[in-house]
N, CA, C and O atoms as CSV, one atom per row, in Angstrom:
chain,resi,resn,atom,element,x,y,z
A,1,UNK,N,N,-4.707,-9.430,9.155
A,1,UNK,CA,C,-4.252,-8.438,8.159
A,1,UNK,C,C,-3.949,-7.111,8.871
A,1,UNK,O,O,-4.680,-6.689,9.767
A,2,UNK,N,N,-2.849,-6.465,8.449
A,2,UNK,CA,C,-2.427,-5.159,9.091
A,2,UNK,C,C,-3.370,-4.085,8.761
A,2,UNK,O,O,-4.081,-4.176,7.760
A,3,UNK,N,N,-3.421,-2.996,9.607
A,3,UNK,CA,C,-4.445,-1.966,9.438
A,3,UNK,C,C,-4.213,-1.178,8.109
A,3,UNK,O,O,-5.197,-0.815,7.465
A,4,UNK,N,N,-3.048,-0.923,7.709
A,4,UNK,CA,C,-2.959,-0.139,6.457
A,4,UNK,C,C,-3.286,-1.094,5.204
A,4,UNK,O,O,-3.813,-0.656,4.181
A,5,UNK,N,N,-2.962,-2.296,5.363
A,5,UNK,CA,C,-3.358,-3.305,4.244
A,5,UNK,C,C,-4.863,-3.505,4.212
A,5,UNK,O,O,-5.440,-3.659,3.135
A,6,UNK,N,N,-5.472,-3.505,5.307
A,6,UNK,CA,C,-6.925,-3.612,5.332
A,6,UNK,C,C,-7.645,-2.435,4.776
A,6,UNK,O,O,-8.665,-2.535,4.095
A,7,UNK,N,N,-7.034,-1.252,5.116
A,7,UNK,CA,C,-7.711,0.048,4.460
A,7,UNK,C,C,-7.642,-0.055,2.910
A,7,UNK,O,O,-8.608,0.268,2.218
A,8,UNK,N,N,-6.504,-0.503,2.394
A,8,UNK,CA,C,-6.337,-0.539,0.932
A,8,UNK,C,C,-7.238,-1.648,0.474
A,8,UNK,O,O,-7.938,-1.404,-0.509
A,9,UNK,N,N,-7.329,-2.827,1.035
A,9,UNK,CA,C,-8.107,-3.897,0.472
A,9,UNK,C,C,-9.619,-3.378,0.569
A,9,UNK,O,O,-10.347,-3.596,-0.399
A,10,UNK,N,N,-10.117,-2.725,1.650
A,10,UNK,CA,C,-11.384,-2.273,1.739
A,10,UNK,C,C,-11.708,-1.277,0.603
A,10,UNK,O,O,-12.775,-1.324,-0.009
A,11,UNK,N,N,-10.741,-0.378,0.353
A,11,UNK,CA,C,-10.871,0.764,-0.729
A,11,UNK,C,C,-10.996,0.052,-2.053
A,11,UNK,O,O,-11.815,0.479,-2.867
A,12,UNK,N,N,-10.257,-0.989,-2.333
A,12,UNK,CA,C,-10.391,-1.758,-3.571
A,12,UNK,C,C,-11.557,-2.464,-3.788
A,12,UNK,O,O,-12.038,-2.605,-4.913
A,13,UNK,N,N,-12.140,-3.013,-2.567
A,13,UNK,CA,C,-13.454,-3.878,-2.668
A,13,UNK,C,C,-14.613,-2.920,-2.824
A,13,UNK,O,O,-15.670,-3.348,-3.288
A,14,UNK,N,N,-14.491,-1.682,-2.475
A,14,UNK,CA,C,-15.562,-0.786,-2.579
A,14,UNK,C,C,-15.849,-0.243,-3.952
A,14,UNK,O,O,-16.853,0.428,-4.196
A,15,UNK,N,N,-14.995,-0.534,-4.779
A,15,UNK,CA,C,-15.248,-0.139,-6.272
A,15,UNK,C,C,-15.431,-1.295,-7.139
A,15,UNK,O,O,-14.624,-2.224,-7.108
A,16,UNK,N,N,-16.396,-1.294,-7.873
A,16,UNK,CA,C,-16.672,-2.519,-8.804
A,16,UNK,C,C,-15.587,-2.763,-9.827
A,16,UNK,O,O,-15.433,-3.909,-10.249
A,17,UNK,N,N,-14.795,-1.738,-10.273
A,17,UNK,CA,C,-13.781,-2.133,-11.305
A,17,UNK,C,C,-12.784,-3.085,-10.769
A,17,UNK,O,O,-12.149,-3.796,-11.548
A,18,UNK,N,N,-12.600,-3.146,-9.463
A,18,UNK,CA,C,-11.639,-4.213,-8.989
A,18,UNK,C,C,-12.008,-5.615,-9.379
A,18,UNK,O,O,-11.158,-6.505,-9.347
A,19,UNK,N,N,-13.204,-5.833,-9.732
A,19,UNK,CA,C,-13.626,-7.170,-10.084
A,19,UNK,C,C,-12.827,-7.538,-11.442
A,19,UNK,O,O,-12.559,-8.704,-11.734
A,20,UNK,N,N,-12.480,-6.441,-12.231
A,20,UNK,CA,C,-11.733,-6.628,-13.488
A,20,UNK,C,C,-10.305,-6.616,-13.167
A,20,UNK,O,O,-9.543,-7.001,-14.054
A,21,UNK,N,N,-9.827,-6.245,-12.070
A,21,UNK,CA,C,-8.500,-6.139,-11.759
A,21,UNK,C,C,-8.084,-6.903,-10.424
A,21,UNK,O,O,-7.523,-6.372,-9.466
A,22,UNK,N,N,-8.428,-8.137,-10.519
A,22,UNK,CA,C,-8.251,-9.008,-9.376
A,22,UNK,C,C,-6.851,-9.137,-9.006
A,22,UNK,O,O,-6.532,-9.532,-7.885
A,23,UNK,N,N,-5.881,-8.780,-10.021
A,23,UNK,CA,C,-4.408,-8.812,-9.637
A,23,UNK,C,C,-4.038,-7.775,-8.584
A,23,UNK,O,O,-3.234,-8.019,-7.684
A,24,UNK,N,N,-4.690,-6.549,-8.743
A,24,UNK,CA,C,-4.427,-5.474,-7.685
A,24,UNK,C,C,-4.944,-5.910,-6.262
A,24,UNK,O,O,-4.323,-5.724,-5.215
A,25,UNK,N,N,-6.053,-6.460,-6.368
A,25,UNK,CA,C,-6.663,-6.931,-5.065
A,25,UNK,C,C,-5.881,-8.109,-4.394
A,25,UNK,O,O,-5.702,-8.123,-3.176
A,26,UNK,N,N,-5.447,-9.036,-5.170
A,26,UNK,CA,C,-4.646,-10.095,-4.633
A,26,UNK,C,C,-3.334,-9.611,-4.078
A,26,UNK,O,O,-2.922,-10.029,-2.996
A,27,UNK,N,N,-2.709,-8.784,-4.761
A,27,UNK,CA,C,-1.463,-8.101,-4.454
A,27,UNK,C,C,-1.533,-7.338,-3.063
A,27,UNK,O,O,-0.678,-7.417,-2.181
A,28,UNK,N,N,-2.632,-6.628,-3.020
A,28,UNK,CA,C,-2.912,-5.799,-1.809
A,28,UNK,C,C,-3.090,-6.734,-0.596
A,28,UNK,O,O,-2.572,-6.452,0.484
A,29,UNK,N,N,-3.868,-7.914,-0.790
A,29,UNK,CA,C,-4.053,-8.803,0.316
A,29,UNK,C,C,-2.837,-9.422,0.706
A,29,UNK,O,O,-2.685,-9.745,1.884
A,30,UNK,N,N,-1.900,-9.638,-0.189
A,30,UNK,CA,C,-0.728,-10.365,0.138
A,30,UNK,C,C,0.387,-9.398,0.714
A,30,UNK,O,O,1.497,-9.824,1.033
A,31,UNK,N,N,0.043,-8.147,0.820
A,31,UNK,CA,C,0.908,-7.197,1.386
A,31,UNK,C,C,1.983,-6.564,0.470
A,31,UNK,O,O,2.938,-5.923,0.911
A,32,UNK,N,N,1.763,-6.782,-0.760
A,32,UNK,CA,C,2.777,-6.318,-1.817
A,32,UNK,C,C,2.911,-4.849,-1.780
A,32,UNK,O,O,3.999,-4.376,-2.110
A,33,UNK,N,N,2.000,-4.104,-1.442
A,33,UNK,CA,C,2.015,-2.613,-1.275
A,33,UNK,C,C,2.213,-2.116,0.114
A,33,UNK,O,O,2.129,-0.915,0.371
A,34,UNK,N,N,2.469,-3.003,0.999
A,34,UNK,CA,C,2.740,-2.530,2.342
A,34,UNK,C,C,4.121,-2.137,2.598
A,34,UNK,O,O,5.076,-2.774,2.156
A,35,UNK,N,N,4.236,-0.983,3.383
A,35,UNK,CA,C,5.489,-0.343,3.647
A,35,UNK,C,C,6.618,-1.302,4.105
A,35,UNK,O,O,7.775,-1.191,3.702
A,36,UNK,N,N,6.180,-2.288,5.010
A,36,UNK,CA,C,7.293,-3.214,5.647
A,36,UNK,C,C,7.185,-4.491,5.155
A,36,UNK,O,O,8.192,-5.198,5.187
A,37,UNK,N,N,5.992,-4.998,4.631
A,37,UNK,CA,C,5.864,-6.440,4.208
A,37,UNK,C,C,6.276,-6.621,2.769
A,37,UNK,O,O,6.439,-7.762,2.337
A,38,UNK,N,N,6.442,-5.641,2.054
A,38,UNK,CA,C,6.683,-5.691,0.595
A,38,UNK,C,C,8.218,-5.921,0.346
A,38,UNK,O,O,9.049,-5.480,1.140
A,39,UNK,N,N,8.524,-6.534,-0.635
A,39,UNK,CA,C,9.856,-6.767,-1.084
A,39,UNK,C,C,10.346,-5.497,-1.890
A,39,UNK,O,O,11.538,-5.280,-2.108
A,40,UNK,N,N,9.351,-4.708,-2.297
A,40,UNK,CA,C,9.674,-3.458,-3.094
A,40,UNK,C,C,10.168,-2.413,-2.255
A,40,UNK,O,O,9.746,-2.253,-1.109
A,41,UNK,N,N,11.071,-1.673,-2.796
A,41,UNK,CA,C,11.716,-0.551,-2.079
A,41,UNK,C,C,10.732,0.636,-1.980
A,41,UNK,O,O,10.794,1.450,-1.059
A,42,UNK,N,N,9.818,0.693,-2.976
A,42,UNK,CA,C,8.879,1.777,-3.194
A,42,UNK,C,C,7.402,1.170,-3.388
A,42,UNK,O,O,6.741,1.388,-4.403
A,43,UNK,N,N,6.965,0.411,-2.347
A,43,UNK,CA,C,5.563,-0.227,-2.574
A,43,UNK,C,C,4.438,0.757,-2.887
A,43,UNK,O,O,3.638,0.485,-3.782
A,44,UNK,N,N,4.341,1.922,-2.167
A,44,UNK,CA,C,3.390,2.893,-2.452
A,44,UNK,C,C,3.402,3.529,-3.971
A,44,UNK,O,O,2.395,3.671,-4.664
A,45,UNK,N,N,4.604,3.845,-4.309
A,45,UNK,CA,C,4.835,4.305,-5.647
A,45,UNK,C,C,4.356,3.259,-6.659
A,45,UNK,O,O,3.698,3.599,-7.642
A,46,UNK,N,N,4.673,2.048,-6.428
A,46,UNK,CA,C,4.267,0.958,-7.344
A,46,UNK,C,C,2.745,0.888,-7.271
A,46,UNK,O,O,2.128,0.677,-8.315
A,47,UNK,N,N,2.082,1.051,-6.101
A,47,UNK,CA,C,0.594,1.021,-5.991
A,47,UNK,C,C,-0.004,2.098,-6.848
A,47,UNK,O,O,-0.921,1.845,-7.630
A,48,UNK,N,N,0.540,3.370,-6.700
A,48,UNK,CA,C,0.024,4.510,-7.553
A,48,UNK,C,C,0.245,4.276,-9.008
A,48,UNK,O,O,-0.651,4.539,-9.809
A,49,UNK,N,N,1.378,3.802,-9.384
A,49,UNK,CA,C,1.575,3.509,-10.832
A,49,UNK,C,C,0.509,2.478,-11.299
A,49,UNK,O,O,-0.176,2.711,-12.295
A,50,UNK,N,N,0.372,1.318,-10.562
A,50,UNK,CA,C,-0.654,0.303,-11.010
A,50,UNK,C,C,-2.018,0.861,-11.058
A,50,UNK,O,O,-2.708,0.553,-12.030
A,51,UNK,N,N,-2.525,1.664,-10.121
A,51,UNK,CA,C,-3.770,2.242,-9.968
A,51,UNK,C,C,-3.985,3.241,-11.082
A,51,UNK,O,O,-5.073,3.297,-11.654
A,52,UNK,N,N,-2.951,4.049,-11.413
A,52,UNK,CA,C,-3.119,5.046,-12.482
A,52,UNK,C,C,-3.186,4.409,-13.867
A,52,UNK,O,O,-3.904,4.854,-14.763
A,53,UNK,N,N,-2.310,3.223,-14.004
A,53,UNK,CA,C,-2.415,2.556,-15.207
A,53,UNK,C,C,-3.786,1.902,-15.331
A,53,UNK,O,O,-4.314,1.944,-16.442
A,54,UNK,N,N,-4.411,1.317,-14.355
A,54,UNK,CA,C,-5.719,0.829,-14.382
A,54,UNK,C,C,-6.721,1.860,-14.769
A,54,UNK,O,O,-7.621,1.609,-15.571
A,55,UNK,N,N,-6.556,3.093,-14.165
A,55,UNK,CA,C,-7.433,4.124,-14.410
A,55,UNK,C,C,-7.413,4.525,-15.947
A,55,UNK,O,O,-8.444,4.813,-16.555
A,56,UNK,N,N,-6.252,4.518,-16.475
A,56,UNK,CA,C,-6.132,4.977,-17.815
A,56,UNK,C,C,-6.541,3.863,-18.957
A,56,UNK,O,O,-6.577,4.106,-20.163
A,57,UNK,N,N,-6.818,2.696,-18.396
A,57,UNK,CA,C,-7.339,1.600,-19.241
A,57,UNK,C,C,-8.925,1.813,-19.589
A,57,UNK,O,O,-9.514,1.143,-20.436
A,58,UNK,N,N,-9.493,2.794,-18.846
A,58,UNK,CA,C,-10.981,3.049,-19.144
A,58,UNK,C,C,-11.011,4.310,-19.986
A,58,UNK,O,O,-10.036,5.055,-20.084
A,59,UNK,N,N,-12.173,4.517,-20.590
A,59,UNK,CA,C,-12.315,5.752,-21.419
A,59,UNK,C,C,-12.255,6.913,-20.474
A,59,UNK,O,O,-12.561,6.797,-19.288
A,60,UNK,N,N,-11.841,8.078,-21.041
A,60,UNK,CA,C,-11.830,9.255,-20.257
A,60,UNK,C,C,-13.186,9.571,-19.744
A,60,UNK,O,O,-14.203,9.464,-20.430
A,61,UNK,N,N,-13.158,9.988,-18.438
A,61,UNK,CA,C,-14.500,10.339,-17.698
A,61,UNK,C,C,-15.255,9.127,-17.259
A,61,UNK,O,O,-16.377,9.261,-16.771
A,62,UNK,N,N,-14.722,7.985,-17.399
A,62,UNK,CA,C,-15.375,6.810,-16.974
A,62,UNK,C,C,-15.406,6.649,-15.411
A,62,UNK,O,O,-14.372,6.798,-14.759
A,63,UNK,N,N,-16.518,6.366,-14.864
A,63,UNK,CA,C,-16.642,6.193,-13.497
A,63,UNK,C,C,-15.672,5.084,-12.939
A,63,UNK,O,O,-15.194,5.211,-11.812
A,64,UNK,N,N,-15.392,4.030,-13.708
A,64,UNK,CA,C,-14.432,3.064,-13.205
A,64,UNK,C,C,-13.072,3.613,-13.168
A,64,UNK,O,O,-12.330,3.405,-12.208
A,65,UNK,N,N,-12.701,4.361,-14.266
A,65,UNK,CA,C,-11.307,4.994,-14.234
A,65,UNK,C,C,-11.180,5.930,-13.065
A,65,UNK,O,O,-10.196,5.919,-12.326
A,66,UNK,N,N,-12.252,6.777,-12.911
A,66,UNK,CA,C,-12.228,7.711,-11.876
A,66,UNK,C,C,-12.122,7.042,-10.474
A,66,UNK,O,O,-11.525,7.663,-9.594
A,67,UNK,N,N,-12.649,5.836,-10.204
A,67,UNK,CA,C,-12.612,5.151,-9.017
A,67,UNK,C,C,-11.141,4.761,-8.648
A,67,UNK,O,O,-10.634,5.005,-7.553
A,68,UNK,N,N,-10.495,4.108,-9.721
A,68,UNK,CA,C,-9.070,3.768,-9.653
A,68,UNK,C,C,-8.125,4.979,-9.351
A,68,UNK,O,O,-7.198,4.899,-8.546
A,69,UNK,N,N,-8.429,6.099,-10.055
A,69,UNK,CA,C,-7.716,7.426,-9.842
A,69,UNK,C,C,-7.919,7.906,-8.415
A,69,UNK,O,O,-6.993,8.423,-7.791
A,70,UNK,N,N,-9.139,7.736,-7.895
A,70,UNK,CA,C,-9.371,8.242,-6.453
A,70,UNK,C,C,-8.552,7.533,-5.460
A,70,UNK,O,O,-7.977,8.082,-4.520
A,71,UNK,N,N,-8.536,6.182,-5.749
A,71,UNK,CA,C,-7.719,5.347,-4.748
A,71,UNK,C,C,-6.168,5.671,-4.935
A,71,UNK,O,O,-5.436,5.696,-3.946
A,72,UNK,N,N,-5.697,5.908,-6.164
A,72,UNK,CA,C,-4.383,6.342,-6.352
A,72,UNK,C,C,-4.156,7.743,-5.676
A,72,UNK,O,O,-3.065,7.978,-5.156
A,73,UNK,N,N,-5.125,8.645,-5.673
A,73,UNK,CA,C,-4.887,9.895,-4.956
A,73,UNK,C,C,-4.881,9.785,-3.489
A,73,UNK,O,O,-4.205,10.548,-2.798
A,74,UNK,N,N,-5.579,8.900,-3.023
A,74,UNK,CA,C,-5.587,8.494,-1.581
A,74,UNK,C,C,-4.239,7.981,-1.191
A,74,UNK,O,O,-3.712,8.364,-0.147
A,75,UNK,N,N,-3.633,7.079,-2.039
A,75,UNK,CA,C,-2.327,6.593,-1.743
A,75,UNK,C,C,-1.304,7.717,-1.739
A,75,UNK,O,O,-0.404,7.698,-0.899
A,76,UNK,N,N,-1.391,8.666,-2.607
A,76,UNK,CA,C,-0.434,9.744,-2.700
A,76,UNK,C,C,-0.543,10.553,-1.423
A,76,UNK,O,O,0.467,11.097,-0.977
A,77,UNK,N,N,-1.698,10.663,-0.817
A,77,UNK,CA,C,-1.992,11.421,0.440
A,77,UNK,C,C,-1.558,10.631,1.695
A,77,UNK,O,O,-1.584,11.183,2.796
A,78,UNK,N,N,-1.166,9.370,1.552
A,78,UNK,CA,C,-0.679,8.620,2.724
A,78,UNK,C,C,-1.756,7.787,3.384
A,78,UNK,O,O,-1.499,7.225,4.449
A,79,UNK,N,N,-2.935,7.673,2.823
A,79,UNK,CA,C,-3.969,6.854,3.376
A,79,UNK,C,C,-3.659,5.432,3.621
A,79,UNK,O,O,-4.279,4.800,4.477
A,80,UNK,N,N,-2.694,4.882,2.879
A,80,UNK,CA,C,-2.434,3.460,2.977
A,80,UNK,C,C,-1.058,3.247,3.568
A,80,UNK,O,O,-0.584,2.112,3.622
A,81,UNK,N,N,-0.407,4.299,4.009
A,81,UNK,CA,C,0.960,4.164,4.753
A,81,UNK,C,C,0.773,3.374,6.008
A,81,UNK,O,O,-0.261,3.411,6.676
A,82,UNK,N,N,1.889,2.617,6.310
A,82,UNK,CA,C,1.841,1.949,7.543
A,82,UNK,C,C,1.849,3.003,8.800
A,82,UNK,O,O,2.501,4.046,8.756
A,83,UNK,N,N,1.101,2.639,9.856
A,83,UNK,CA,C,1.111,3.498,10.931
A,83,UNK,C,C,2.207,3.251,11.954
A,83,UNK,O,O,3.023,2.344,11.793
A,84,UNK,N,N,2.222,4.029,12.970
A,84,UNK,CA,C,3.288,4.060,13.949
A,84,UNK,C,C,3.400,2.509,14.575
A,84,UNK,O,O,4.484,1.950,14.747
A,85,UNK,N,N,2.177,1.942,14.869
A,85,UNK,CA,C,2.158,0.658,15.563
A,85,UNK,C,C,2.768,-0.365,14.607
A,85,UNK,O,O,3.557,-1.222,15.003
A,86,UNK,N,N,2.379,-0.251,13.339
A,86,UNK,CA,C,3.024,-1.176,12.354
A,86,UNK,C,C,4.487,-1.004,12.240
A,86,UNK,O,O,5.212,-1.979,12.043
A,87,UNK,N,N,4.921,0.116,12.349
A,87,UNK,CA,C,6.455,0.406,12.275
A,87,UNK,C,C,7.155,-0.162,13.438
A,87,UNK,O,O,8.214,-0.785,13.354
A,88,UNK,N,N,6.454,0.105,14.634
A,88,UNK,CA,C,7.089,-0.485,15.929
A,88,UNK,C,C,7.094,-1.940,15.856
A,88,UNK,O,O,8.080,-2.559,16.256
A,89,UNK,N,N,6.059,-2.549,15.370
A,89,UNK,CA,C,6.016,-4.084,15.286
A,89,UNK,C,C,7.140,-4.596,14.334
A,89,UNK,O,O,7.791,-5.603,14.611
A,90,UNK,N,N,7.346,-3.863,13.198
A,90,UNK,CA,C,8.396,-4.292,12.278
A,90,UNK,C,C,9.712,-4.094,13.004
A,90,UNK,O,O,10.554,-4.991,12.950
A,91,UNK,N,N,9.945,-2.972,13.684
A,91,UNK,CA,C,11.195,-2.771,14.337
A,91,UNK,C,C,11.483,-3.857,15.376
A,91,UNK,O,O,12.596,-4.377,15.457
A,92,UNK,N,N,10.430,-4.199,16.193
A,92,UNK,CA,C,10.585,-5.237,17.235
A,92,UNK,C,C,10.960,-6.705,16.659
A,92,UNK,O,O,11.572,-7.546,17.318
A,93,UNK,N,N,10.541,-6.871,15.443
A,93,UNK,CA,C,10.769,-8.206,14.817
A,93,UNK,C,C,12.176,-8.298,14.115
A,93,UNK,O,O,12.553,-9.366,13.632
A,94,UNK,N,N,12.916,-7.199,14.070
A,94,UNK,CA,C,14.090,-7.271,13.318
A,94,UNK,C,C,15.177,-8.145,14.281
A,94,UNK,O,O,15.252,-8.038,15.505
A,95,UNK,N,N,15.877,-8.899,13.562
A,95,UNK,CA,C,16.755,-9.881,14.267
A,95,UNK,C,C,18.331,-9.574,13.941
A,95,UNK,O,O,19.224,-9.977,14.686
A,96,UNK,N,N,18.557,-8.883,12.850
A,96,UNK,CA,C,19.889,-8.579,12.410
A,96,UNK,C,C,20.497,-7.613,13.378
A,96,UNK,O,O,19.905,-6.568,13.645
A,97,UNK,N,N,21.710,-7.928,13.945
A,97,UNK,CA,C,22.301,-7.066,15.023
A,97,UNK,C,C,22.561,-5.684,14.527
A,97,UNK,O,O,22.322,-4.748,15.289
A,98,UNK,N,N,23.037,-5.451,13.301
A,98,UNK,CA,C,23.217,-4.148,12.807
A,98,UNK,C,C,21.983,-3.374,12.689
A,98,UNK,O,O,22.011,-2.175,12.967
A,99,UNK,N,N,20.856,-3.960,12.289
A,99,UNK,CA,C,19.597,-3.313,12.150
A,99,UNK,C,C,19.127,-2.977,13.510
A,99,UNK,O,O,18.527,-1.915,13.681
A,100,UNK,N,N,19.356,-3.829,14.546
A,100,UNK,CA,C,18.925,-3.480,15.824
A,100,UNK,C,C,19.595,-2.287,16.375
A,100,UNK,O,O,18.983,-1.397,16.965
A,101,UNK,N,N,21.000,-2.295,16.145
A,101,UNK,CA,C,21.746,-1.105,16.523
A,101,UNK,C,C,21.191,0.128,15.962
A,101,UNK,O,O,20.986,1.112,16.673
A,102,UNK,N,N,20.937,0.105,14.683
A,102,UNK,CA,C,20.459,1.264,13.899
A,102,UNK,C,C,19.084,1.806,14.500
A,102,UNK,O,O,18.878,3.003,14.702
A,103,UNK,N,N,18.230,0.858,14.744
A,103,UNK,CA,C,16.934,1.208,15.347
A,103,UNK,C,C,17.119,1.821,16.718
A,103,UNK,O,O,16.474,2.825,17.019
A,104,UNK,N,N,17.938,1.283,17.532
A,104,UNK,CA,C,18.209,1.905,18.820
A,104,UNK,C,C,18.687,3.376,18.720
A,104,UNK,O,O,18.228,4.271,19.430
A,105,UNK,N,N,19.638,3.549,17.790
A,105,UNK,CA,C,20.194,4.930,17.531
A,105,UNK,C,C,19.090,5.848,17.132
A,105,UNK,O,O,19.096,7.003,17.560
A,106,UNK,N,N,18.197,5.447,16.387
A,106,UNK,CA,C,17.068,6.299,15.855
A,106,UNK,C,C,16.120,6.542,16.899
A,106,UNK,O,O,15.556,7.636,16.936
A,107,UNK,N,N,15.842,5.551,17.859
A,107,UNK,CA,C,14.968,5.806,18.922
A,107,UNK,C,C,15.664,6.867,19.981
A,107,UNK,O,O,14.976,7.705,20.563
A,108,UNK,N,N,17.019,6.762,20.168
A,108,UNK,CA,C,17.554,7.738,21.139
A,108,UNK,C,C,17.532,9.175,20.386
A,108,UNK,O,O,17.624,10.203,21.056
A,109,UNK,N,N,17.425,9.211,19.162
A,109,UNK,CA,C,17.371,10.648,18.503
A,109,UNK,C,C,18.667,11.086,18.340
A,109,UNK,O,O,18.888,12.190,17.841
């Protein structure tokens, strides 16, 4: 499991409400919210939306809702963004020639 995915899964496992939202936990484990592994163009925005929707499903002031909102806030702050090593691994795995040329141009600045 990649470091950013593990951070997210650990955060979800740390709060009891996730037992009621196993769909979020499963999606996190499968990399659905990962910057590079997801098929979504905006995986972190999707994560924040899903977490805030989960938070709102509990009564106002509920500790469970607050737990989901806290994880959403962490996502907004970049806590679950892929790190440099994950980005470099992704770049190294690209096989499309046009993508390789683009990556090389970016590296050269």
